[in-house]
Jmol script that loads the backbone (N, CA, C; Angstrom):
load data "model"
ATOM      1  N   UNK A   1      73.404  48.807  68.023  1.00  0.00           N
ATOM      2  CA  UNK A   1      72.225  48.642  68.835  1.00  0.00           C
ATOM      3  C   UNK A   1      72.662  48.106  70.201  1.00  0.00           C
ATOM      4  N   UNK A   2      72.126  48.677  71.237  1.00  0.00           N
ATOM      5  CA  UNK A   2      72.424  48.243  72.597  1.00  0.00           C
ATOM      6  C   UNK A   2      71.204  47.535  73.155  1.00  0.00           C
ATOM      7  N   UNK A   3      71.374  46.326  73.575  1.00  0.00           N
ATOM      8  CA  UNK A   3      70.309  45.589  74.237  1.00  0.00           C
ATOM      9  C   UNK A   3      70.854  45.250  75.613  1.00  0.00           C
ATOM     10  N   UNK A   4      70.311  45.874  76.620  1.00  0.00           N
ATOM     11  CA  UNK A   4      70.862  45.699  77.951  1.00  0.00           C
ATOM     12  C   UNK A   4      69.814  46.049  78.987  1.00  0.00           C
ATOM     13  N   UNK A   5      70.007  45.525  80.151  1.00  0.00           N
ATOM     14  CA  UNK A   5      69.186  45.912  81.285  1.00  0.00           C
ATOM     15  C   UNK A   5      70.122  46.666  82.216  1.00  0.00           C
ATOM     16  N   UNK A   6      69.854  47.949  82.428  1.00  0.00           N
ATOM     17  CA  UNK A   6      70.729  48.788  83.238  1.00  0.00           C
ATOM     18  C   UNK A   6      70.292  48.739  84.693  1.00  0.00           C
ATOM     19  N   UNK A   7      71.255  48.647  85.574  1.00  0.00           N
ATOM     20  CA  UNK A   7      70.990  48.675  87.004  1.00  0.00           C
ATOM     21  C   UNK A   7      71.770  49.822  87.644  1.00  0.00           C
ATOM     22  N   UNK A   8      72.111  50.818  86.859  1.00  0.00           N
ATOM     23  CA  UNK A   8      72.871  51.953  87.351  1.00  0.00           C
ATOM     24  C   UNK A   8      71.938  53.091  87.724  1.00  0.00           C
ATOM     25  N   UNK A   9      72.508  54.110  88.313  1.00  0.00           N
ATOM     26  CA  UNK A   9      71.771  55.325  88.630  1.00  0.00           C
ATOM     27  C   UNK A   9      71.320  55.958  87.315  1.00  0.00           C
ATOM     28  N   UNK A  10      70.025  56.120  87.135  1.00  0.00           N
ATOM     29  CA  UNK A  10      69.477  56.648  85.881  1.00  0.00           C
ATOM     30  C   UNK A  10      69.859  58.102  85.640  1.00  0.00           C
ATOM     31  N   UNK A  11      70.476  58.732  86.625  1.00  0.00           N
ATOM     32  CA  UNK A  11      70.927  60.115  86.437  1.00  0.00           C
ATOM     33  C   UNK A  11      72.395  60.190  86.040  1.00  0.00           C
ATOM     34  N   UNK A  12      73.099  59.048  86.043  1.00  0.00           N
ATOM     35  CA  UNK A  12      74.516  58.987  85.675  1.00  0.00           C
ATOM     36  C   UNK A  12      74.811  57.629  85.040  1.00  0.00           C
ATOM     37  N   UNK A  13      74.373  57.463  83.810  1.00  0.00           N
ATOM     38  CA  UNK A  13      74.535  56.174  83.138  1.00  0.00           C
ATOM     39  C   UNK A  13      75.938  56.028  82.550  1.00  0.00           C
ATOM     40  N   UNK A  14      76.490  54.826  82.588  1.00  0.00           N
ATOM     41  CA  UNK A  14      77.842  54.599  82.079  1.00  0.00           C
ATOM     42  C   UNK A  14      77.861  54.386  80.564  1.00  0.00           C
ATOM     43  N   UNK A  15      77.259  55.300  79.834  1.00  0.00           N
ATOM     44  CA  UNK A  15      77.186  55.217  78.376  1.00  0.00           C
ATOM     45  C   UNK A  15      77.648  56.539  77.781  1.00  0.00           C
ATOM     46  N   UNK A  16      78.238  56.458  76.609  1.00  0.00           N
ATOM     47  CA  UNK A  16      78.725  57.666  75.934  1.00  0.00           C
ATOM     48  C   UNK A  16      77.570  58.523  75.433  1.00  0.00           C
ATOM     49  N   UNK A  17      77.811  59.789  75.334  1.00  0.00           N
ATOM     50  CA  UNK A  17      76.827  60.736  74.801  1.00  0.00           C
ATOM     51  C   UNK A  17      76.439  60.330  73.376  1.00  0.00           C
ATOM     52  N   UNK A  18      75.134  60.288  73.119  1.00  0.00           N
ATOM     53  CA  UNK A  18      74.618  59.967  71.794  1.00  0.00           C
ATOM     54  C   UNK A  18      74.881  58.544  71.340  1.00  0.00           C
ATOM     55  N   UNK A  19      75.081  57.628  72.278  1.00  0.00           N
ATOM     56  CA  UNK A  19      75.486  56.269  71.909  1.00  0.00           C
ATOM     57  C   UNK A  19      74.331  55.285  71.714  1.00  0.00           C
ATOM     58  N   UNK A  20      73.101  55.654  72.031  1.00  0.00           N
ATOM     59  CA  UNK A  20      71.987  54.723  71.857  1.00  0.00           C
ATOM     60  C   UNK A  20      70.940  55.310  70.914  1.00  0.00           C
ATOM     61  N   UNK A  21      70.246  54.415  70.239  1.00  0.00           N
ATOM     62  CA  UNK A  21      69.191  54.816  69.306  1.00  0.00           C
ATOM     63  C   UNK A  21      67.848  54.971  69.995  1.00  0.00           C
ATOM     64  N   UNK A  22      67.628  54.189  71.047  1.00  0.00           N
ATOM     65  CA  UNK A  22      66.334  54.196  71.717  1.00  0.00           C
ATOM     66  C   UNK A  22      66.495  53.746  73.164  1.00  0.00           C
ATOM     67  N   UNK A  23      65.586  54.240  73.997  1.00  0.00           N
ATOM     68  CA  UNK A  23      65.549  53.863  75.403  1.00  0.00           C
ATOM     69  C   UNK A  23      64.137  53.403  75.721  1.00  0.00           C
ATOM     70  N   UNK A  24      64.024  52.243  76.361  1.00  0.00           N
ATOM     71  CA  UNK A  24      62.751  51.737  76.852  1.00  0.00           C
ATOM     72  C   UNK A  24      62.846  51.760  78.372  1.00  0.00           C
ATOM     73  N   UNK A  25      62.032  52.581  79.018  1.00  0.00           N
ATOM     74  CA  UNK A  25      62.078  52.725  80.468  1.00  0.00           C
ATOM     75  C   UNK A  25      60.736  52.297  81.040  1.00  0.00           C
ATOM     76  N   UNK A  26      60.733  51.187  81.743  1.00  0.00           N
ATOM     77  CA  UNK A  26      59.508  50.650  82.332  1.00  0.00           C
ATOM     78  C   UNK A  26      59.457  51.012  83.809  1.00  0.00           C
ATOM     79  N   UNK A  27      58.444  51.781  84.188  1.00  0.00           N
ATOM     80  CA  UNK A  27      58.237  52.121  85.585  1.00  0.00           C
ATOM     81  C   UNK A  27      59.337  52.950  86.210  1.00  0.00           C
ATOM     82  N   UNK A  28      60.017  53.765  85.453  1.00  0.00           N
ATOM     83  CA  UNK A  28      61.193  54.491  85.948  1.00  0.00           C
ATOM     84  C   UNK A  28      60.889  55.858  86.553  1.00  0.00           C
ATOM     85  N   UNK A  29      60.191  56.697  85.850  1.00  0.00           N
ATOM     86  CA  UNK A  29      60.116  58.125  86.164  1.00  0.00           C
ATOM     87  C   UNK A  29      59.631  58.402  87.582  1.00  0.00           C
ATOM     88  N   UNK A  30      58.594  57.726  88.025  1.00  0.00           N
ATOM     89  CA  UNK A  30      58.068  57.999  89.371  1.00  0.00           C
ATOM     90  C   UNK A  30      59.011  57.566  90.487  1.00  0.00           C
ATOM     91  N   UNK A  31      60.048  56.818  90.174  1.00  0.00           N
ATOM     92  CA  UNK A  31      60.989  56.362  91.188  1.00  0.00           C
ATOM     93  C   UNK A  31      62.239  57.229  91.271  1.00  0.00           C
ATOM     94  N   UNK A  32      62.335  58.216  90.424  1.00  0.00           N
ATOM     95  CA  UNK A  32      63.510  59.090  90.420  1.00  0.00           C
ATOM     96  C   UNK A  32      63.316  60.261  91.371  1.00  0.00           C
ATOM     97  N   UNK A  33      64.363  60.654  92.095  1.00  0.00           N
ATOM     98  CA  UNK A  33      64.244  61.841  92.938  1.00  0.00           C
ATOM     99  C   UNK A  33      64.024  63.105  92.103  1.00  0.00           C
ATOM    100  N   UNK A  34      64.498  63.084  90.859  1.00  0.00           N
ATOM    101  CA  UNK A  34      64.300  64.199  89.939  1.00  0.00           C
ATOM    102  C   UNK A  34      63.952  63.639  88.561  1.00  0.00           C
ATOM    103  N   UNK A  35      62.650  63.615  88.207  1.00  0.00           N
ATOM    104  CA  UNK A  35      62.295  63.135  86.868  1.00  0.00           C
ATOM    105  C   UNK A  35      63.024  63.908  85.764  1.00  0.00           C
ATOM    106  N   UNK A  36      63.172  65.218  85.930  1.00  0.00           N
ATOM    107  CA  UNK A  36      63.873  66.015  84.920  1.00  0.00           C
ATOM    108  C   UNK A  36      65.332  65.574  84.800  1.00  0.00           C
ATOM    109  N   UNK A  37      65.971  65.301  85.919  1.00  0.00           N
ATOM    110  CA  UNK A  37      67.356  64.838  85.883  1.00  0.00           C
ATOM    111  C   UNK A  37      67.489  63.522  85.143  1.00  0.00           C
ATOM    112  N   UNK A  38      66.563  62.607  85.384  1.00  0.00           N
ATOM    113  CA  UNK A  38      66.584  61.325  84.688  1.00  0.00           C
ATOM    114  C   UNK A  38      66.338  61.470  83.201  1.00  0.00           C
ATOM    115  N   UNK A  39      65.363  62.290  82.828  1.00  0.00           N
ATOM    116  CA  UNK A  39      65.082  62.502  81.401  1.00  0.00           C
ATOM    117  C   UNK A  39      66.245  63.208  80.714  1.00  0.00           C
ATOM    118  N   UNK A  40      66.895  64.106  81.413  1.00  0.00           N
ATOM    119  CA  UNK A  40      68.058  64.818  80.861  1.00  0.00           C
ATOM    120  C   UNK A  40      69.203  63.818  80.582  1.00  0.00           C
ATOM    121  N   UNK A  41      69.435  62.894  81.512  1.00  0.00           N
ATOM    122  CA  UNK A  41      70.482  61.896  81.318  1.00  0.00           C
ATOM    123  C   UNK A  41      70.124  60.948  80.180  1.00  0.00           C
ATOM    124  N   UNK A  42      68.873  60.553  80.081  1.00  0.00           N
ATOM    125  CA  UNK A  42      68.460  59.698  78.965  1.00  0.00           C
ATOM    126  C   UNK A  42      68.619  60.435  77.638  1.00  0.00           C
ATOM    127  N   UNK A  43      68.371  61.736  77.627  1.00  0.00           N
ATOM    128  CA  UNK A  43      68.591  62.532  76.413  1.00  0.00           C
ATOM    129  C   UNK A  43      70.079  62.583  76.072  1.00  0.00           C
ATOM    130  N   UNK A  44      70.925  62.686  77.081  1.00  0.00           N
ATOM    131  CA  UNK A  44      72.367  62.764  76.838  1.00  0.00           C
ATOM    132  C   UNK A  44      72.860  61.522  76.106  1.00  0.00           C
ATOM    133  N   UNK A  45      72.410  60.346  76.511  1.00  0.00           N
ATOM    134  CA  UNK A  45      72.925  59.116  75.912  1.00  0.00           C
ATOM    135  C   UNK A  45      72.260  58.763  74.580  1.00  0.00           C
ATOM    136  N   UNK A  46      71.157  59.438  74.250  1.00  0.00           N
ATOM    137  CA  UNK A  46      70.396  59.119  73.038  1.00  0.00           C
ATOM    138  C   UNK A  46      70.787  60.055  71.898  1.00  0.00           C
ATOM    139  N   UNK A  47      71.008  59.497  70.742  1.00  0.00           N
ATOM    140  CA  UNK A  47      71.382  60.301  69.569  1.00  0.00           C
ATOM    141  C   UNK A  47      70.222  61.205  69.165  1.00  0.00           C
ATOM    142  N   UNK A  48      70.495  62.359  68.535  1.00  0.00           N
ATOM    143  CA  UNK A  48      69.411  63.193  68.011  1.00  0.00           C
ATOM    144  C   UNK A  48      68.526  62.374  67.069  1.00  0.00           C
ATOM    145  N   UNK A  49      67.226  62.502  67.254  1.00  0.00           N
ATOM    146  CA  UNK A  49      66.271  61.734  66.466  1.00  0.00           C
ATOM    147  C   UNK A  49      65.932  60.389  67.080  1.00  0.00           C
ATOM    148  N   UNK A  50      66.676  59.999  68.130  1.00  0.00           N
ATOM    149  CA  UNK A  50      66.402  58.735  68.809  1.00  0.00           C
ATOM    150  C   UNK A  50      65.087  58.788  69.571  1.00  0.00           C
ATOM    151  N   UNK A  51      64.655  57.670  70.080  1.00  0.00           N
ATOM    152  CA  UNK A  51      63.350  57.564  70.734  1.00  0.00           C
ATOM    153  C   UNK A  51      63.466  57.179  72.199  1.00  0.00           C
ATOM    154  N   UNK A  52      62.489  57.642  72.946  1.00  0.00           N
ATOM    155  CA  UNK A  52      62.310  57.270  74.345  1.00  0.00           C
ATOM    156  C   UNK A  52      60.910  56.706  74.487  1.00  0.00           C
ATOM    157  N   UNK A  53      60.800  55.538  75.100  1.00  0.00           N
ATOM    158  CA  UNK A  53      59.507  54.935  75.383  1.00  0.00           C
ATOM    159  C   UNK A  53      59.406  54.766  76.890  1.00  0.00           C
ATOM    160  N   UNK A  54      58.405  55.405  77.480  1.00  0.00           N
ATOM    161  CA  UNK A  54      58.106  55.257  78.905  1.00  0.00           C
ATOM    162  C   UNK A  54      56.889  54.363  79.003  1.00  0.00           C
ATOM    163  N   UNK A  55      56.989  53.297  79.786  1.00  0.00           N
ATOM    164  CA  UNK A  55      55.933  52.296  79.824  1.00  0.00           C
ATOM    165  C   UNK A  55      55.675  51.841  81.251  1.00  0.00           C
ATOM    166  N   UNK A  56      54.418  51.503  81.507  1.00  0.00           N
ATOM    167  CA  UNK A  56      54.050  50.804  82.730  1.00  0.00           C
ATOM    168  C   UNK A  56      52.847  49.936  82.389  1.00  0.00           C
ATOM    169  N   UNK A  57      52.776  48.700  82.925  1.00  0.00           N
ATOM    170  CA  UNK A  57      51.673  47.814  82.567  1.00  0.00           C
ATOM    171  C   UNK A  57      50.335  48.176  83.204  1.00  0.00           C
ATOM    172  N   UNK A  58      50.290  49.263  83.952  1.00  0.00           N
ATOM    173  CA  UNK A  58      49.032  49.800  84.496  1.00  0.00           C
ATOM    174  C   UNK A  58      48.967  51.273  84.148  1.00  0.00           C
ATOM    175  N   UNK A  59      47.756  51.770  83.934  1.00  0.00           N
ATOM    176  CA  UNK A  59      47.592  53.202  83.745  1.00  0.00           C
ATOM    177  C   UNK A  59      47.838  53.939  85.051  1.00  0.00           C
ATOM    178  N   UNK A  60      47.997  55.232  84.980  1.00  0.00           N
ATOM    179  CA  UNK A  60      48.306  56.031  86.165  1.00  0.00           C
ATOM    180  C   UNK A  60      47.219  55.924  87.227  1.00  0.00           C
ATOM    181  N   UNK A  61      45.944  55.996  86.830  1.00  0.00           N
ATOM    182  CA  UNK A  61      44.843  55.936  87.810  1.00  0.00           C
ATOM    183  C   UNK A  61      44.787  54.574  88.490  1.00  0.00           C
ATOM    184  N   UNK A  62      44.948  53.501  87.719  1.00  0.00           N
ATOM    185  CA  UNK A  62      44.914  52.158  88.294  1.00  0.00           C
ATOM    186  C   UNK A  62      46.089  51.945  89.245  1.00  0.00           C
ATOM    187  N   UNK A  63      47.238  52.437  88.883  1.00  0.00           N
ATOM    188  CA  UNK A  63      48.412  52.300  89.742  1.00  0.00           C
ATOM    189  C   UNK A  63      48.240  53.086  91.040  1.00  0.00           C
ATOM    190  N   UNK A  64      47.722  54.307  90.931  1.00  0.00           N
ATOM    191  CA  UNK A  64      47.477  55.118  92.130  1.00  0.00           C
ATOM    192  C   UNK A  64      46.465  54.424  93.041  1.00  0.00           C
ATOM    193  N   UNK A  65      45.397  53.899  92.475  1.00  0.00           N
ATOM    194  CA  UNK A  65      44.371  53.210  93.269  1.00  0.00           C
ATOM    195  C   UNK A  65      44.960  51.984  93.970  1.00  0.00           C
ATOM    196  N   UNK A  66      45.817  51.262  93.288  1.00  0.00           N
ATOM    197  CA  UNK A  66      46.453  50.087  93.880  1.00  0.00           C
ATOM    198  C   UNK A  66      47.293  50.479  95.102  1.00  0.00           C
ATOM    199  N   UNK A  67      47.830  51.706  95.085  1.00  0.00           N
ATOM    200  CA  UNK A  67      48.645  52.196  96.210  1.00  0.00           C
ATOM    201  C   UNK A  67      47.828  53.047  97.184  1.00  0.00           C
ATOM    202  N   UNK A  68      46.496  53.056  97.005  1.00  0.00           N
ATOM    203  CA  UNK A  68      45.619  53.757  97.936  1.00  0.00           C
ATOM    204  C   UNK A  68      45.663  55.267  97.860  1.00  0.00           C
ATOM    205  N   UNK A  69      45.927  55.798  96.695  1.00  0.00           N
ATOM    206  CA  UNK A  69      45.950  57.258  96.554  1.00  0.00           C
ATOM    207  C   UNK A  69      45.214  57.676  95.283  1.00  0.00           C
ATOM    208  N   UNK A  70      44.951  58.961  95.185  1.00  0.00           N
ATOM    209  CA  UNK A  70      44.340  59.507  93.974  1.00  0.00           C
ATOM    210  C   UNK A  70      45.396  60.305  93.217  1.00  0.00           C
ATOM    211  N   UNK A  71      45.157  60.475  91.950  1.00  0.00           N
ATOM    212  CA  UNK A  71      46.100  61.220  91.118  1.00  0.00           C
ATOM    213  C   UNK A  71      46.014  62.713  91.400  1.00  0.00           C
ATOM    214  N   UNK A  72      47.163  63.344  91.455  1.00  0.00           N
ATOM    215  CA  UNK A  72      47.219  64.795  91.561  1.00  0.00           C
ATOM    216  C   UNK A  72      47.509  65.385  90.195  1.00  0.00           C
ATOM    217  N   UNK A  73      47.175  66.652  89.989  1.00  0.00           N
ATOM    218  CA  UNK A  73      47.346  67.259  88.669  1.00  0.00           C
ATOM    219  C   UNK A  73      48.802  67.525  88.286  1.00  0.00           C
ATOM    220  N   UNK A  74      49.706  67.528  89.250  1.00  0.00           N
ATOM    221  CA  UNK A  74      51.103  67.863  88.953  1.00  0.00           C
ATOM    222  C   UNK A  74      52.055  66.681  89.058  1.00  0.00           C
ATOM    223  N   UNK A  75      51.532  65.474  88.911  1.00  0.00           N
ATOM    224  CA  UNK A  75      52.393  64.297  88.956  1.00  0.00           C
ATOM    225  C   UNK A  75      53.307  64.257  87.732  1.00  0.00           C
ATOM    226  N   UNK A  76      54.495  63.683  87.873  1.00  0.00           N
ATOM    227  CA  UNK A  76      55.471  63.701  86.778  1.00  0.00           C
ATOM    228  C   UNK A  76      54.975  63.113  85.464  1.00  0.00           C
ATOM    229  N   UNK A  77      54.063  62.141  85.512  1.00  0.00           N
ATOM    230  CA  UNK A  77      53.591  61.517  84.280  1.00  0.00           C
ATOM    231  C   UNK A  77      52.258  62.065  83.777  1.00  0.00           C
ATOM    232  N   UNK A  78      51.721  63.092  84.441  1.00  0.00           N
ATOM    233  CA  UNK A  78      50.539  63.768  83.888  1.00  0.00           C
ATOM    234  C   UNK A  78      50.948  64.348  82.533  1.00  0.00           C
ATOM    235  N   UNK A  79      50.086  64.261  81.550  1.00  0.00           N
ATOM    236  CA  UNK A  79      50.487  64.627  80.189  1.00  0.00           C
ATOM    237  C   UNK A  79      51.067  66.030  80.095  1.00  0.00           C
ATOM    238  N   UNK A  80      50.404  67.019  80.671  1.00  0.00           N
ATOM    239  CA  UNK A  80      50.903  68.392  80.540  1.00  0.00           C
ATOM    240  C   UNK A  80      52.239  68.570  81.261  1.00  0.00           C
ATOM    241  N   UNK A  81      52.426  67.907  82.387  1.00  0.00           N
ATOM    242  CA  UNK A  81      53.697  67.991  83.127  1.00  0.00           C
ATOM    243  C   UNK A  81      54.797  67.283  82.342  1.00  0.00           C
ATOM    244  N   UNK A  82      54.517  66.081  81.850  1.00  0.00           N
ATOM    245  CA  UNK A  82      55.514  65.335  81.100  1.00  0.00           C
ATOM    246  C   UNK A  82      55.908  66.061  79.819  1.00  0.00           C
ATOM    247  N   UNK A  83      54.942  66.676  79.152  1.00  0.00           N
ATOM    248  CA  UNK A  83      55.237  67.408  77.913  1.00  0.00           C
ATOM    249  C   UNK A  83      56.235  68.540  78.181  1.00  0.00           C
ATOM    250  N   UNK A  84      56.031  69.298  79.248  1.00  0.00           N
ATOM    251  CA  UNK A  84      56.932  70.408  79.599  1.00  0.00           C
ATOM    252  C   UNK A  84      58.288  69.878  80.041  1.00  0.00           C
ATOM    253  N   UNK A  85      58.287  68.871  80.913  1.00  0.00           N
ATOM    254  CA  UNK A  85      59.550  68.309  81.395  1.00  0.00           C
ATOM    255  C   UNK A  85      60.353  67.725  80.238  1.00  0.00           C
ATOM    256  N   UNK A  86      59.686  67.024  79.355  1.00  0.00           N
ATOM    257  CA  UNK A  86      60.366  66.463  78.185  1.00  0.00           C
ATOM    258  C   UNK A  86      61.007  67.576  77.359  1.00  0.00           C
ATOM    259  N   UNK A  87      60.258  68.611  77.070  1.00  0.00           N
ATOM    260  CA  UNK A  87      60.784  69.719  76.269  1.00  0.00           C
ATOM    261  C   UNK A  87      61.970  70.392  76.952  1.00  0.00           C
ATOM    262  N   UNK A  88      61.905  70.516  78.258  1.00  0.00           N
ATOM    263  CA  UNK A  88      62.986  71.159  79.010  1.00  0.00           C
ATOM    264  C   UNK A  88      64.254  70.303  79.076  1.00  0.00           C
ATOM    265  N   UNK A  89      64.146  69.015  78.765  1.00  0.00           N
ATOM    266  CA  UNK A  89      65.280  68.108  78.917  1.00  0.00           C
ATOM    267  C   UNK A  89      65.758  67.495  77.604  1.00  0.00           C
ATOM    268  N   UNK A  90      65.305  68.026  76.467  1.00  0.00           N
ATOM    269  CA  UNK A  90      65.828  67.581  75.181  1.00  0.00           C
ATOM    270  C   UNK A  90      64.945  66.653  74.377  1.00  0.00           C
ATOM    271  N   UNK A  91      63.687  66.507  74.788  1.00  0.00           N
ATOM    272  CA  UNK A  91      62.761  65.595  74.117  1.00  0.00           C
ATOM    273  C   UNK A  91      61.556  66.339  73.572  1.00  0.00           C
ATOM    274  N   UNK A  92      60.897  65.738  72.596  1.00  0.00           N
ATOM    275  CA  UNK A  92      59.597  66.188  72.105  1.00  0.00           C
ATOM    276  C   UNK A  92      58.639  65.018  72.296  1.00  0.00           C
ATOM    277  N   UNK A  93      57.617  65.210  73.110  1.00  0.00           N
ATOM    278  CA  UNK A  93      56.635  64.157  73.349  1.00  0.00           C
ATOM    279  C   UNK A  93      55.808  63.974  72.081  1.00  0.00           C
ATOM    280  N   UNK A  94      55.830  62.768  71.514  1.00  0.00           N
ATOM    281  CA  UNK A  94      55.134  62.499  70.259  1.00  0.00           C
ATOM    282  C   UNK A  94      53.934  61.574  70.421  1.00  0.00           C
ATOM    283  N   UNK A  95      53.823  60.926  71.572  1.00  0.00           N
ATOM    284  CA  UNK A  95      52.692  60.044  71.813  1.00  0.00           C
ATOM    285  C   UNK A  95      52.435  59.906  73.299  1.00  0.00           C
ATOM    286  N   UNK A  96      51.157  59.782  73.648  1.00  0.00           N
ATOM    287  CA  UNK A  96      50.792  59.676  75.062  1.00  0.00           C
ATOM    288  C   UNK A  96      49.501  58.878  75.156  1.00  0.00           C
ATOM    289  N   UNK A  97      49.537  57.794  75.933  1.00  0.00           N
ATOM    290  CA  UNK A  97      48.356  56.955  76.122  1.00  0.00           C
ATOM    291  C   UNK A  97      48.332  56.506  77.577  1.00  0.00           C
ATOM    292  N   UNK A  98      47.321  56.926  78.298  1.00  0.00           N
ATOM    293  CA  UNK A  98      47.194  56.582  79.713  1.00  0.00           C
ATOM    294  C   UNK A  98      45.887  55.817  79.907  1.00  0.00           C
ATOM    295  N   UNK A  99      45.852  54.616  79.344  1.00  0.00           N
ATOM    296  CA  UNK A  99      44.672  53.758  79.468  1.00  0.00           C
ATOM    297  C   UNK A  99      44.695  53.057  80.825  1.00  0.00           C
ATOM    298  N   UNK A 100      43.584  52.464  81.211  1.00  0.00           N
ATOM    299  CA  UNK A 100      43.522  51.776  82.501  1.00  0.00           C
ATOM    300  C   UNK A 100      44.546  50.642  82.587  1.00  0.00           C
ATOM    301  N   UNK A 101      44.751  49.953  81.492  1.00  0.00           N
ATOM    302  CA  UNK A 101      45.590  48.758  81.482  1.00  0.00           C
ATOM    303  C   UNK A 101      47.046  49.005  81.079  1.00  0.00           C
ATOM    304  N   UNK A 102      47.426  50.267  80.811  1.00  0.00           N
ATOM    305  CA  UNK A 102      48.831  50.553  80.498  1.00  0.00           C
ATOM    306  C   UNK A 102      49.060  52.065  80.438  1.00  0.00           C
ATOM    307  N   UNK A 103      50.306  52.424  80.657  1.00  0.00           N
ATOM    308  CA  UNK A 103      50.759  53.793  80.424  1.00  0.00           C
ATOM    309  C   UNK A 103      51.846  53.711  79.368  1.00  0.00           C
ATOM    310  N   UNK A 104      51.754  54.573  78.362  1.00  0.00           N
ATOM    311  CA  UNK A 104      52.741  54.588  77.293  1.00  0.00           C
ATOM    312  C   UNK A 104      52.948  56.023  76.831  1.00  0.00           C
ATOM    313  N   UNK A 105      54.174  56.480  76.887  1.00  0.00           N
ATOM    314  CA  UNK A 105      54.529  57.789  76.340  1.00  0.00           C
ATOM    315  C   UNK A 105      55.756  57.593  75.449  1.00  0.00           C
ATOM    316  N   UNK A 106      55.760  58.267  74.311  1.00  0.00           N
ATOM    317  CA  UNK A 106      56.855  58.166  73.356  1.00  0.00           C
ATOM    318  C   UNK A 106      57.365  59.578  73.093  1.00  0.00           C
ATOM    319  N   UNK A 107      58.688  59.718  73.058  1.00  0.00           N
ATOM    320  CA  UNK A 107      59.305  61.009  72.785  1.00  0.00           C
ATOM    321  C   UNK A 107      60.446  60.842  71.813  1.00  0.00           C
ATOM    322  N   UNK A 108      60.759  61.910  71.091  1.00  0.00           N
ATOM    323  CA  UNK A 108      61.880  61.926  70.160  1.00  0.00           C
ATOM    324  C   UNK A 108      62.946  62.877  70.695  1.00  0.00           C
ATOM    325  N   UNK A 109      64.189  62.488  70.543  1.00  0.00           N
ATOM    326  CA  UNK A 109      65.308  63.317  71.000  1.00  0.00           C
ATOM    327  C   UNK A 109      65.515  64.454  70.004  1.00  0.00           C
ATOM    328  N   UNK A 110      65.562  65.679  70.531  1.00  0.00           N
ATOM    329  CA  UNK A 110      65.809  66.842  69.654  1.00  0.00           C
ATOM    330  C   UNK A 110      67.267  66.892  69.250  1.00  0.00           C
TER     331      UNK A 110
END
end "model"
wireframe off; spacefill off
backbone 0.3
color backbone group
């Protein structure tokens, strides 16, 4: 089990392929220049059957409002976009909750 806080480039992590059981990423995806690239790298380091948890303590709409913008339909964390991106990068989205007070998506590594 790896318990660590990573401060590296999320597209090139210093971890061996298939070396982690689970990844908890808080507020990560919207900060990446390529969400697909980041998810692909997280898939690389996660063993088959491992889990990915994407979390933010605010829902997407509340976060957008706090930054003075409205949500667009093609944002990286929109459910339909995330489902496709996850599938294209080695994940299966198994849970999705975008409540006002939190964002939570769970995926399994194929």
